[in-house]
Every structure is written in structure tokens, then in C-alpha cells.
C-alpha positions as CSV (number, residue, x, y, z in Angstrom):
1,X,-117.4,7.1,-36.4
2,X,-119.5,10.2,-35.8
3,X,-118.4,13.8,-36.0
4,X,-118.7,14.5,-32.3
5,X,-115.8,16.1,-30.5
6,X,-113.8,13.7,-28.4
7,X,-111.4,14.4,-25.6
8,X,-107.7,13.7,-26.5
9,X,-105.8,10.8,-25.1
10,X,-105.2,11.6,-21.4
11,X,-101.4,11.4,-21.8
12,X,-101.0,14.7,-23.6
13,X,-103.2,16.7,-21.2
14,X,-101.4,15.1,-18.3
15,X,-98.1,16.4,-19.8
16,X,-99.6,19.8,-20.3
17,X,-100.8,19.8,-16.7
18,X,-97.3,18.9,-15.4
19,X,-95.8,21.7,-17.5
20,X,-98.4,24.2,-16.2
21,X,-97.7,23.2,-12.6
22,X,-94.0,23.6,-13.0
23,X,-94.5,27.0,-14.8
24,X,-96.8,28.2,-12.0
25,X,-94.4,27.1,-9.3
26,X,-91.5,28.8,-11.1
27,X,-93.5,32.1,-11.5
28,X,-93.3,33.0,-7.8
29,X,-89.6,32.4,-7.5
30,X,-89.0,34.5,-10.6
31,X,-91.1,37.3,-9.2
32,X,-89.0,37.1,-6.0
33,X,-85.8,37.4,-8.0
34,X,-87.1,40.4,-9.8
35,X,-88.5,42.5,-7.0
36,X,-85.7,41.5,-4.5
37,X,-83.3,42.5,-7.2
38,X,-84.6,46.1,-7.3
39,X,-87.4,46.2,-9.8
40,X,-90.3,48.2,-8.3
41,X,-93.5,46.3,-7.7
42,X,-95.8,48.1,-10.2
43,X,-93.1,48.2,-12.8
44,X,-92.6,44.5,-12.5
45,X,-96.2,43.7,-13.1
46,X,-96.5,46.2,-16.0
47,X,-93.5,44.9,-17.9
48,X,-94.6,41.3,-17.2
49,X,-97.9,42.1,-18.9
50,X,-96.1,43.8,-21.8
51,X,-93.8,40.8,-22.4
52,X,-96.5,38.1,-22.0
53,X,-99.0,40.1,-24.0
54,X,-96.7,40.8,-26.9
55,X,-95.7,37.2,-27.1
56,X,-99.3,35.9,-27.1
57,X,-100.4,38.7,-29.6
58,X,-97.6,37.8,-32.1
59,X,-98.5,34.1,-31.8
60,X,-102.2,34.9,-32.3
61,X,-101.3,36.8,-35.5
62,X,-99.0,34.0,-36.8
63,X,-101.9,31.5,-36.3
64,X,-104.4,34.1,-37.8
65,X,-106.4,34.2,-34.6
66,X,-106.0,37.9,-33.5
67,X,-108.0,39.1,-30.4
68,X,-111.4,40.5,-31.2
69,X,-112.1,43.9,-29.9
70,X,-115.9,44.0,-29.5
71,X,-117.3,45.5,-26.3
72,X,-118.2,42.0,-25.1
73,X,-114.6,40.7,-25.7
74,X,-113.0,43.8,-24.1
75,X,-115.1,43.5,-21.0
76,X,-114.0,39.8,-20.7
77,X,-110.4,40.7,-21.2
78,X,-110.5,43.5,-18.7
79,X,-112.2,41.6,-15.9
80,X,-110.2,38.4,-16.2
81,X,-106.9,40.2,-16.9
82,X,-107.4,42.5,-13.9
83,X,-108.4,39.7,-11.5
84,X,-106.1,37.0,-12.8
85,X,-103.0,39.0,-13.6
86,X,-102.8,42.7,-12.7
87,X,-104.2,42.7,-9.1
88,X,-102.8,39.4,-7.9
89,X,-99.4,40.0,-9.3
90,X,-99.1,43.3,-7.6
91,X,-99.9,41.5,-4.3
92,X,-97.4,38.7,-5.2
93,X,-94.7,41.3,-5.9
94,X,-95.3,43.1,-2.7
95,X,-95.5,40.1,-0.3
96,X,-92.4,38.4,-1.9
97,X,-90.6,41.8,-1.7
98,X,-91.3,41.8,2.0
99,X,-89.7,38.4,2.5
100,X,-92.5,35.8,2.2
101,X,-90.9,32.6,1.0
102,X,-91.7,31.7,-2.6
103,X,-92.6,28.2,-1.5
104,X,-95.2,29.4,1.0
105,X,-96.7,31.7,-1.7
106,X,-97.1,28.8,-4.0
107,X,-98.9,26.9,-1.2
108,X,-101.4,29.7,-0.6
109,X,-102.5,29.4,-4.2
110,X,-103.9,25.9,-3.4
111,X,-106.9,27.7,-1.8
112,X,-108.0,29.0,-5.2
113,X,-110.2,26.0,-6.2
114,X,-111.9,26.1,-2.7
115,X,-112.7,29.8,-3.1
116,X,-113.8,29.1,-6.7
117,X,-116.3,26.6,-5.4
118,X,-117.9,29.2,-3.1
119,X,-118.2,31.6,-6.0
120,X,-119.7,28.9,-8.2
121,X,-122.3,28.2,-5.6
122,X,-123.1,32.0,-5.2
123,X,-123.5,32.4,-9.0
124,X,-125.5,29.1,-9.2
125,X,-122.9,27.4,-11.4
126,X,-122.7,24.5,-8.9
127,X,-124.9,23.1,-6.2
128,X,-123.9,23.3,-2.6
129,X,-122.5,20.1,-1.1
130,X,-121.3,19.7,2.5
131,X,-118.2,17.7,1.6
132,X,-116.8,20.6,-0.5
133,X,-117.5,23.1,2.3
134,X,-115.6,20.7,4.6
135,X,-112.8,20.8,2.1
136,X,-112.6,24.6,2.3
137,X,-112.5,24.5,6.2
138,X,-109.7,21.9,6.0
139,X,-107.8,24.0,3.5
140,X,-108.0,27.0,5.8
141,X,-106.7,24.9,8.6
142,X,-103.6,24.3,6.5
143,X,-103.0,28.1,6.3
144,X,-103.5,28.3,10.1
145,X,-100.7,25.8,10.5
146,X,-98.4,28.1,8.5
147,X,-99.2,31.3,10.4
148,X,-100.2,30.3,13.9
149,X,-97.2,28.3,15.4
150,X,-94.5,30.5,16.8
151,X,-91.7,29.0,14.9
152,X,-93.4,28.2,11.7
153,X,-92.2,31.3,9.8
154,X,-88.7,32.8,9.5
155,X,-90.1,36.0,11.2
156,X,-93.4,36.7,12.9
157,X,-93.6,39.9,10.9
158,X,-94.4,37.8,7.8
159,X,-97.8,36.8,9.2
160,X,-99.5,39.9,8.0
161,X,-98.1,39.6,4.5
162,X,-99.2,36.0,4.3
163,X,-102.7,37.0,5.3
164,X,-102.6,39.7,2.6
165,X,-101.5,37.1,0.1
166,X,-104.8,35.2,0.7
167,X,-106.3,37.9,-1.7
168,X,-104.4,36.2,-4.6
169,X,-106.4,32.9,-4.6
170,X,-109.5,35.0,-4.2
171,X,-108.5,36.9,-7.3
172,X,-107.9,33.7,-9.2
173,X,-111.3,32.4,-8.1
174,X,-112.8,35.6,-9.5
175,X,-111.0,35.0,-12.8
176,X,-112.4,31.5,-13.1
177,X,-115.9,32.5,-12.4
178,X,-115.7,35.5,-14.7
179,X,-114.3,33.4,-17.6
180,X,-117.1,30.9,-17.2
181,X,-119.7,33.7,-17.2
182,X,-118.2,36.2,-19.6
183,X,-116.1,34.3,-22.1
184,X,-117.7,34.6,-25.6
185,X,-118.3,31.3,-27.4
186,X,-115.6,30.0,-29.7
187,X,-112.9,32.4,-28.3
188,X,-109.5,31.0,-29.2
189,X,-107.1,30.5,-26.3
190,X,-104.3,32.5,-28.0
191,X,-106.4,35.5,-28.7
192,X,-107.9,35.3,-25.2
193,X,-104.4,35.2,-23.7
194,X,-103.2,38.2,-25.7
195,X,-106.3,40.3,-24.6
196,X,-106.0,39.1,-21.0
197,X,-102.5,40.6,-20.7
198,X,-102.7,43.6,-22.9
199,X,-106.1,45.1,-21.9
200,X,-105.1,46.0,-18.2
201,X,-101.8,47.6,-19.3
202,X,-103.1,51.3,-19.6
203,X,-104.4,51.1,-16.1
204,X,-101.1,49.6,-14.8
205,X,-99.1,52.2,-16.7
206,X,-101.0,55.0,-14.9
207,X,-100.7,53.1,-11.5
208,X,-96.9,52.7,-12.0
209,X,-96.5,56.5,-12.4
210,X,-98.9,57.3,-9.6
211,X,-97.0,55.0,-7.2
212,X,-93.6,56.5,-8.2
213,X,-92.5,53.1,-9.5
214,X,-91.6,54.0,-13.0
215,X,-88.8,51.8,-14.2
216,X,-87.6,50.7,-17.7
217,X,-84.9,48.4,-18.9
218,X,-81.6,50.2,-18.8
219,X,-78.1,49.4,-20.1
220,X,-77.4,46.9,-17.3
221,X,-79.1,43.5,-17.7
222,X,-78.7,41.4,-14.5
223,X,-80.5,38.6,-12.8
224,X,-83.5,40.7,-11.9
225,X,-84.1,41.7,-15.6
226,X,-83.6,38.2,-16.9
227,X,-86.0,36.9,-14.3
228,X,-88.6,39.4,-15.5
229,X,-88.1,38.3,-19.1
230,X,-88.5,34.6,-18.1
231,X,-91.6,35.5,-16.1
232,X,-93.2,36.9,-19.2
233,X,-92.5,33.7,-21.2
234,X,-93.7,31.5,-18.3
235,X,-96.8,33.5,-17.7
236,X,-97.8,33.5,-21.4
237,X,-97.3,29.7,-21.5
238,X,-99.1,29.1,-18.2
239,X,-102.3,31.1,-19.2
240,X,-102.4,29.5,-22.7
241,X,-102.1,26.0,-21.2
242,X,-104.8,26.9,-18.6
243,X,-107.2,27.9,-21.2
244,X,-106.5,24.9,-23.4
245,X,-106.8,22.4,-20.6
246,X,-110.1,23.8,-19.4
247,X,-111.4,23.6,-23.0
248,X,-110.1,20.1,-23.6
249,X,-110.6,18.4,-20.3
250,X,-112.8,20.7,-18.1
251,X,-112.1,22.8,-15.1
252,X,-112.1,19.9,-12.6
253,X,-109.2,18.3,-14.4
254,X,-107.2,21.5,-14.5
255,X,-107.8,22.1,-10.7
256,X,-105.4,19.1,-10.1
257,X,-102.6,21.4,-11.1
258,X,-102.8,22.7,-7.5
259,X,-101.2,19.4,-6.3
260,X,-98.2,20.2,-8.5
261,X,-97.7,23.9,-8.0
262,X,-97.0,24.0,-4.3
263,X,-94.4,21.2,-4.6
264,X,-92.6,22.8,-7.5
265,X,-92.8,26.2,-5.9
266,X,-91.2,24.9,-2.7
267,X,-88.4,23.2,-4.7
268,X,-87.7,26.3,-6.8
269,X,-87.6,28.4,-3.6
270,X,-85.1,26.0,-2.1
271,X,-83.0,26.1,-5.3
272,X,-83.0,29.9,-5.9
273,X,-83.2,31.3,-2.3
274,X,-82.0,28.4,-0.2
275,X,-85.4,28.5,1.6
276,X,-85.7,26.0,4.4
277,X,-89.3,25.7,5.5
278,X,-90.2,24.7,9.0
279,X,-91.9,21.3,9.7
280,X,-95.1,23.2,10.4
281,X,-95.2,24.3,6.8
282,X,-94.6,20.8,5.5
283,X,-97.3,19.5,7.7
284,X,-99.6,22.2,6.4
285,X,-99.4,20.5,2.9
286,X,-101.5,17.6,4.3
287,X,-104.7,19.6,5.1
288,X,-104.2,21.8,2.0
289,X,-104.1,18.8,-0.3
290,X,-106.9,17.0,1.6
291,X,-109.1,20.1,1.3
292,X,-108.3,20.3,-2.4
293,X,-109.2,16.7,-2.9
294,X,-112.6,17.2,-1.3
295,X,-113.3,20.2,-3.4
296,X,-112.6,18.5,-6.7
297,X,-114.5,15.3,-5.9
298,X,-117.5,14.9,-8.2
299,X,-120.8,15.1,-6.5
300,X,-122.6,11.8,-6.8
301,X,-125.7,11.8,-9.0
302,X,-129.1,10.5,-8.1
303,X,-129.4,6.8,-8.0
């Protein structure tokens, strides 16, 4: 046997992928419980980062892999943390707080790989291929099926908030591209996760005060507070698994989590909020999944 690095048996990564998909699907429901339970939007995102960041920082110290604080590392933490956590979760908190079903929010995230592909082509990380462009068009058709039919949504007022939520997969695509371009070599996933959550916190703290959203845990500890605590744990776990899976199996393998997240998000929304989605929303899963399939297909090499 040679000393070359080998991929692990696929069974363990598949289990990690399933756990990640369940965690991501649960995230949006927990966010809905928190903000609909009275926690202000900016405060929710700030304390989410505090909880997840402290958890990952303590783990990185226990495993003797603390985050490095060079300028290169700090820039990577700030860009990926802002685009992958701070900005999108403010948007998630706002749109869920205005009544967008958690299940639909989890479906919108399926556009992230399609937007990532566009960014990869722009930054010359991938070559253009017409089939993947077609996948993007088909995926967008899925979103149209959610917002266009008159009886698709519980209220027509939600259309604008779902359109705003499209910024979330765009942010996630930015994170993926930024991590590919900016991540220093040999950066451990635990230390990356800690820096990812902790670095944007000073900006979020100022934004929380500026928005008049200051809130801290008081004497009462109800469902909204417990959901926030669970969100921090789930977020820390989800980001760590994301980084590990990309390192072990590559980004294409991880992209398949987007087949799991919408389904688990819908199920959690039904369990927590008794969400009953229209048949238009269920039909929209078909073009979303088909578009995702086209985007993750490997481009055939020259014969």
C-alpha cells in the first residue's frame, strides 16, 4: 500500500450527509419558532452566532486546533461568515417572521448549487456547459410554480418575502466560492467553523443595537429560547459536517444534501407549525430536484 490519501468508505459520508440534511431542514423551523416566539431578528442571529461559535471554539481548543488569526485567515472567516451565516440568517429570520412557511424556505435553498455553478463559471473554477445552465432555468421554474399560481401560497402577501428569500441561496453560493478561493491550505474544519461564526459577531452586535433589536436571555426560558439554543447546536454541527464532507468527498458529493434538506424542512414545518402546503408547492419539487440533478452531473471528458 502507498501513503496516498484515500477517500473513506462511502457509508460513513452518506450517514454524515443524511445528518447534515436533517440539521439544515430543522434549522429553518427552529428559526421560525424563535422569531415567531418574540426574539427580535438581529438578536436571534447574533445569539445564534455566539452559541455556535463558542461551541466550535471550545471543541477546537479541546482538539488543540484553535483558529489562527493571521490576516489571511481573518479575511476568510469574515467573508464566509458574513455570506454564509450573518446575512442569510437575518433574511431567514425576517421572512419566517413574516409568515413564509419553513418548508418553502427549505425548498428555496435548493437553488444554491445552481447559483454556485454560475459563480464558479464567472471565477473560472468551472467551464460552462449548456446542460447545467438548463438546470438553473428548470430550478427557477420550480420557484415560479411556488409564487405564480393564485392558490399556491397561504397568502398572496408572501410572494414578496419569498422573492427576498432568494438572496439566501445567493449568499450560500458566495460562501462556497469564497471558501474555494480564500480558504488557506490545511485549515482544520473545527477552527474554520469557530472563526466562521465568531468573526462577524462585532458587526452583528452593532447592527442589533442600531436596529433597536437588543435582546438577551432573561429569567423566562420558553420555547423560543430553547429553539435558539438548539439552533446554535444544529448550526455548529451543520457547518462542521459541511466542511468535513467537502474535504473528504468533494463539493459535488455534498451538493446532494439539497435533495434531503427540502424534504426534511417540509416535514419539520408540518410537525412544528402544522403547515399544509398546496399541491403547487409539492409539484415545484420536481423541477427543483431535476434542475439540481442537471447541475451536479459531471461534465463528460474528451473521448
